[in-house]
C-alpha positions as CSV (number, residue, x, y, z in Angstrom):
1,M,-12.5,-34.9,17.9
2,D,-15.6,-36.3,20.1
3,F,-13.8,-39.1,21.9
4,K,-13.9,-41.1,25.3
5,D,-11.5,-43.0,26.8
6,K,-11.0,-43.9,30.3
7,S,-7.4,-45.7,30.2
8,R,-6.4,-42.3,32.3
9,P,-8.4,-40.6,34.9
10,L,-8.4,-37.1,33.1
11,I,-7.2,-36.9,29.9
12,V,-7.1,-33.7,27.7
13,G,-8.7,-34.2,23.8
14,S,-8.5,-29.7,22.7
15,C,-8.5,-26.5,23.4
16,G,-9.2,-23.4,21.0
17,I,-10.4,-19.7,21.6
18,Y,-13.1,-17.2,19.7
19,R,-13.1,-14.5,19.0
20,L,-15.9,-12.5,17.6
21,S,-15.2,-9.2,15.8
22,E,-17.0,-8.9,12.5
23,H,-18.3,-12.5,12.1
24,P,-22.0,-12.3,12.9
25,K,-22.8,-16.1,14.5
26,I,-21.0,-18.6,15.2
27,P,-23.9,-21.7,16.3
28,T,-23.8,-24.6,17.7
29,Y,-25.8,-27.3,17.2
30,R,-25.7,-31.0,18.8
31,P,-28.8,-32.4,19.5
32,R,-27.0,-35.2,21.1
33,G,-24.3,-33.6,22.8
34,R,-20.9,-35.0,22.6
35,V,-19.6,-38.0,24.6
36,D,-16.5,-36.1,25.9
37,F,-16.9,-33.6,28.8
38,Q,-16.5,-29.3,27.8
39,I,-16.2,-26.2,29.9
40,I,-16.6,-22.8,28.0
41,Y,-14.8,-20.4,30.1
42,I,-16.7,-16.5,28.8
43,A,-14.3,-14.0,28.5
44,A,-15.9,-11.3,26.8
45,G,-19.1,-10.8,25.3
46,C,-22.0,-13.1,26.7
47,G,-22.8,-16.3,24.9
48,H,-26.9,-17.8,23.7
49,F,-27.5,-21.0,25.6
50,H,-30.4,-23.4,25.2
51,F,-30.1,-26.0,27.8
52,D,-32.5,-29.1,28.5
53,T,-34.2,-28.0,24.8
54,V,-34.2,-25.7,22.3
55,D,-36.5,-23.1,23.0
56,N,-35.0,-22.1,26.4
57,E,-32.6,-19.6,25.9
58,T,-30.7,-18.5,28.8
59,I,-27.8,-15.5,28.2
60,V,-24.9,-16.2,29.9
61,P,-21.9,-13.0,30.2
62,A,-18.7,-12.5,30.4
63,G,-17.1,-13.8,33.7
64,N,-18.5,-17.3,33.8
65,I,-17.6,-20.8,32.9
66,V,-20.4,-23.3,31.1
67,I,-19.9,-27.3,31.9
68,F,-21.4,-29.6,29.7
69,R,-21.4,-33.0,30.5
70,P,-21.6,-36.3,28.0
71,K,-25.2,-36.9,26.1
72,E,-26.0,-33.6,27.1
73,L,-27.6,-31.3,24.2
74,Q,-25.2,-28.5,23.0
75,K,-27.5,-25.7,21.5
76,Y,-25.6,-22.1,21.6
77,E,-24.5,-19.1,19.6
78,Y,-22.1,-16.5,19.5
79,Y,-23.4,-12.9,18.8
80,G,-20.4,-10.8,16.2
81,E,-22.2,-8.2,17.7
82,D,-21.6,-8.9,21.4
83,K,-18.0,-9.2,20.3
84,T,-18.0,-12.4,22.4
85,E,-14.6,-14.1,23.0
86,V,-14.8,-17.3,24.4
87,Y,-11.9,-19.9,25.7
88,W,-13.5,-24.1,25.6
89,I,-11.5,-27.5,26.7
90,H,-12.5,-30.9,26.1
91,F,-11.5,-33.5,28.2
92,T,-12.5,-37.3,28.6
93,G,-11.4,-39.6,31.3
94,S,-12.4,-42.7,33.9
95,D,-12.6,-40.5,37.1
96,V,-13.4,-37.0,35.6
97,K,-17.1,-36.9,37.3
98,N,-15.1,-37.1,40.9
99,I,-12.6,-34.6,40.2
100,L,-15.0,-31.9,38.9
101,R,-17.1,-32.1,42.2
102,K,-13.8,-32.2,44.4
103,Y,-13.4,-29.0,42.7
104,G,-16.9,-27.8,43.6
105,F,-18.3,-28.3,40.5
106,P,-21.7,-30.6,41.5
107,D,-23.4,-32.9,39.0
108,N,-26.6,-31.1,38.7
109,E,-25.7,-27.2,37.9
110,R,-23.8,-26.0,34.7
111,I,-23.3,-22.0,35.0
112,F,-20.5,-21.2,37.3
113,P,-19.2,-17.5,37.9
114,V,-16.0,-17.1,38.1
115,G,-15.6,-13.5,37.5
116,T,-12.9,-12.7,34.8
117,S,-8.9,-13.5,34.9
118,M,-6.3,-12.6,33.0
119,E,-4.7,-16.0,35.0
120,Y,-7.2,-17.6,33.1
121,E,-6.7,-17.2,29.9
122,R,-2.7,-17.5,29.7
123,V,-3.8,-21.3,31.3
124,F,-6.2,-21.3,28.3
125,K,-3.0,-20.1,26.4
126,R,-0.9,-22.8,27.7
127,I,-3.1,-25.7,26.9
128,I,-3.2,-24.9,23.2
129,I,0.6,-24.6,22.9
130,E,0.8,-28.1,24.7
131,L,-1.8,-29.9,22.2
132,Q,-0.1,-27.8,18.9
133,R,3.8,-28.7,20.1
134,C,2.9,-32.2,21.4
135,Q,6.3,-32.4,23.2
136,D,7.6,-34.6,25.6
137,N,5.1,-35.7,28.1
138,Y,2.8,-32.9,26.6
139,E,-0.4,-35.4,27.5
140,E,0.8,-35.3,31.3
141,M,1.7,-31.2,31.1
142,L,-2.1,-31.1,29.9
143,T,-3.8,-33.0,32.4
144,L,-1.7,-30.7,35.2
145,L,-2.8,-27.3,33.0
146,L,-6.7,-28.5,33.0
147,R,-6.4,-28.9,36.9
148,H,-4.8,-25.9,37.5
149,L,-7.3,-24.3,35.7
150,L,-10.1,-26.2,37.5
151,I,-8.4,-24.7,40.7
152,I,-8.3,-21.2,40.4
153,F,-11.5,-21.2,39.0
154,Q,-12.4,-23.5,42.5
155,R,-10.5,-20.5,44.6
156,E,-12.4,-17.9,42.6
157,L,-16.2,-19.5,43.5
158,T,-15.0,-20.0,46.9
159,R,-14.3,-16.4,47.3
160,E,-17.5,-15.6,46.0
161,H,-19.6,-17.8,48.3
162,V,-17.9,-16.5,51.2
163,L,-18.2,-12.8,50.3
164,K,-22.0,-13.8,49.8
165,N,-22.1,-15.4,52.5
166,E,-20.8,-12.2,55.3
167,Y,-23.5,-10.2,52.8
168,L,-26.0,-12.2,53.7
169,N,-25.4,-12.8,57.5
170,H,-24.9,-8.6,57.7
171,E,-28.3,-8.1,56.4
172,M,-29.7,-10.8,58.0
173,D,-28.3,-9.9,61.8
174,T,-29.3,-5.7,60.8
175,A,-32.9,-7.4,60.1
176,V,-33.0,-9.5,63.3
177,T,-31.8,-6.2,65.4
178,Y,-34.7,-4.2,63.7
179,F,-37.2,-6.6,64.3
180,N,-36.0,-7.0,68.2
181,E,-36.1,-3.5,68.9
182,N,-39.0,-2.4,66.5
183,Y,-41.3,-6.0,66.7
184,N,-44.1,-3.4,68.5
185,R,-44.6,-1.6,65.6
186,D,-46.5,-2.1,62.7
187,I,-43.8,-3.6,60.1
188,N,-44.7,-4.6,55.7
189,I,-42.2,-7.0,55.5
190,E,-42.0,-6.0,51.6
191,E,-41.5,-2.5,52.0
192,Y,-38.9,-3.2,54.9
193,A,-37.3,-5.7,51.9
194,T,-37.6,-3.2,49.3
195,S,-36.1,-0.2,51.5
196,K,-32.7,-2.5,51.9
197,G,-32.6,-3.5,47.7
198,M,-33.7,-7.2,48.5
199,S,-36.6,-9.3,46.5
200,V,-39.0,-10.5,49.1
201,S,-39.0,-14.0,48.1
202,W,-35.3,-13.5,48.3
203,F,-35.5,-11.5,52.1
204,I,-38.3,-14.2,53.5
205,R,-36.1,-17.3,52.2
206,N,-32.5,-16.1,53.2
207,F,-34.1,-14.9,56.6
208,K,-35.9,-18.5,57.3
209,K,-32.5,-20.1,56.6
210,F,-30.6,-17.7,59.1
211,T,-33.3,-17.8,62.1
212,G,-35.4,-20.7,61.8
213,S,-38.6,-19.1,60.2
214,T,-40.2,-16.5,58.1
215,P,-39.7,-12.4,59.2
216,M,-43.6,-12.2,60.7
217,Q,-43.2,-15.9,62.4
218,F,-40.0,-14.6,64.1
219,I,-42.0,-11.2,64.9
220,V,-44.9,-12.6,66.1
221,A,-42.8,-14.8,68.4
222,L,-41.7,-11.6,70.2
223,R,-44.7,-10.5,70.3
224,V,-46.1,-13.5,71.9
225,N,-42.8,-13.6,74.1
226,N,-42.8,-10.3,74.8
227,A,-46.3,-10.4,75.9
228,Q,-45.2,-13.6,78.2
229,V,-42.5,-11.7,80.5
230,L,-44.9,-8.7,80.9
231,L,-48.1,-11.1,82.1
232,E,-45.9,-12.8,84.4
233,A,-43.7,-9.8,85.8
234,T,-46.7,-7.1,85.8
235,N,-50.2,-5.4,86.7
236,Y,-50.8,-4.3,82.8
237,S,-54.3,-6.0,81.6
238,I,-54.3,-7.9,79.1
239,N,-55.4,-5.3,76.8
240,E,-53.3,-3.8,77.5
241,I,-50.2,-5.7,77.1
242,S,-52.1,-6.3,73.7
243,K,-51.5,-2.9,72.7
244,I,-48.0,-3.1,74.0
245,V,-46.8,-5.9,71.9
246,G,-48.5,-4.5,69.1
247,Y,-51.7,-5.7,68.5
248,D,-55.2,-3.5,68.6
249,N,-57.2,-6.3,68.9
250,Q,-57.6,-7.9,72.0
251,L,-59.5,-10.9,71.0
252,Y,-57.4,-11.3,68.0
253,F,-53.7,-11.1,70.5
254,S,-55.9,-13.6,73.0
255,R,-56.5,-16.4,70.1
256,L,-52.7,-15.6,69.0
257,F,-51.0,-16.7,72.8
258,H,-52.9,-19.5,73.2
259,K,-51.8,-21.2,69.4
260,L,-48.9,-20.3,70.9
261,K,-48.2,-20.8,74.3
262,G,-51.4,-23.2,74.3
263,D,-52.9,-20.9,77.3
264,S,-55.0,-18.1,77.0
265,P,-53.3,-14.3,78.9
266,R,-55.7,-14.9,81.1
267,D,-55.0,-18.5,82.1
268,Y,-51.5,-18.2,81.2
269,R,-51.3,-15.6,84.4
270,K,-53.2,-17.2,86.8
271,T,-51.7,-20.5,86.1
272,R,-47.9,-18.4,86.6
273,K,-49.0,-16.8,89.7
274,S,-50.6,-20.2,91.8
275,E,-46.6,-21.0,91.0
276,I,-44.9,-18.3,92.9
């Protein structure tokens, strides 16, 4: 049943499982959605979801949950050829939004990678049994079991986040070290990202988050900063310094230096020598 009840913070309404082996297709289409909340856990195969509009299709594989909130378009299909197995639960209450946020499910996201686990399936089956038997205090037990489910989902999401952060930090540290050691060479950002198995846009975006600048901005800053040191500490000509830090074109180097430091290399050297 599609229901809304705000008499308690969290109320479980229904729970079930679909296993497709011979049935060719199970479609769901609710253009106005439902008034309660729904979590769908894809244990095997995949689901074909249409978020926001019926024309969009997102294939969600096993190891993910999908959350539908009240009045959201619900259109999705399960196909027998995918051998899909899904668990679903409907719930409502006066504090559902805050409870979902507390357990790491922000309002603007629908798909969450939680992996596959027999523990999830055991909890879903416990909820189904409680709904079937309706023993003493079963409604309270349902609430506890749903919170249990949300907590173990959250733990997996947190673990995945930590692993992703560890990978990200390692890759960005490696890139920073490489650029520091090879800044004066002809570095191709696209080739570097590809050699590490990363897309160029992903690498540039995350490198900027990690360092505050794009890879090329980072390399240019290294070149100019090292040129600055050479201008202060050596008698190399500006043309020689330009080549040392990686620029064959002295004019281009001088313009770049002026842009970042506010002085031409020649004026910068004169100013520093006059200060000594």
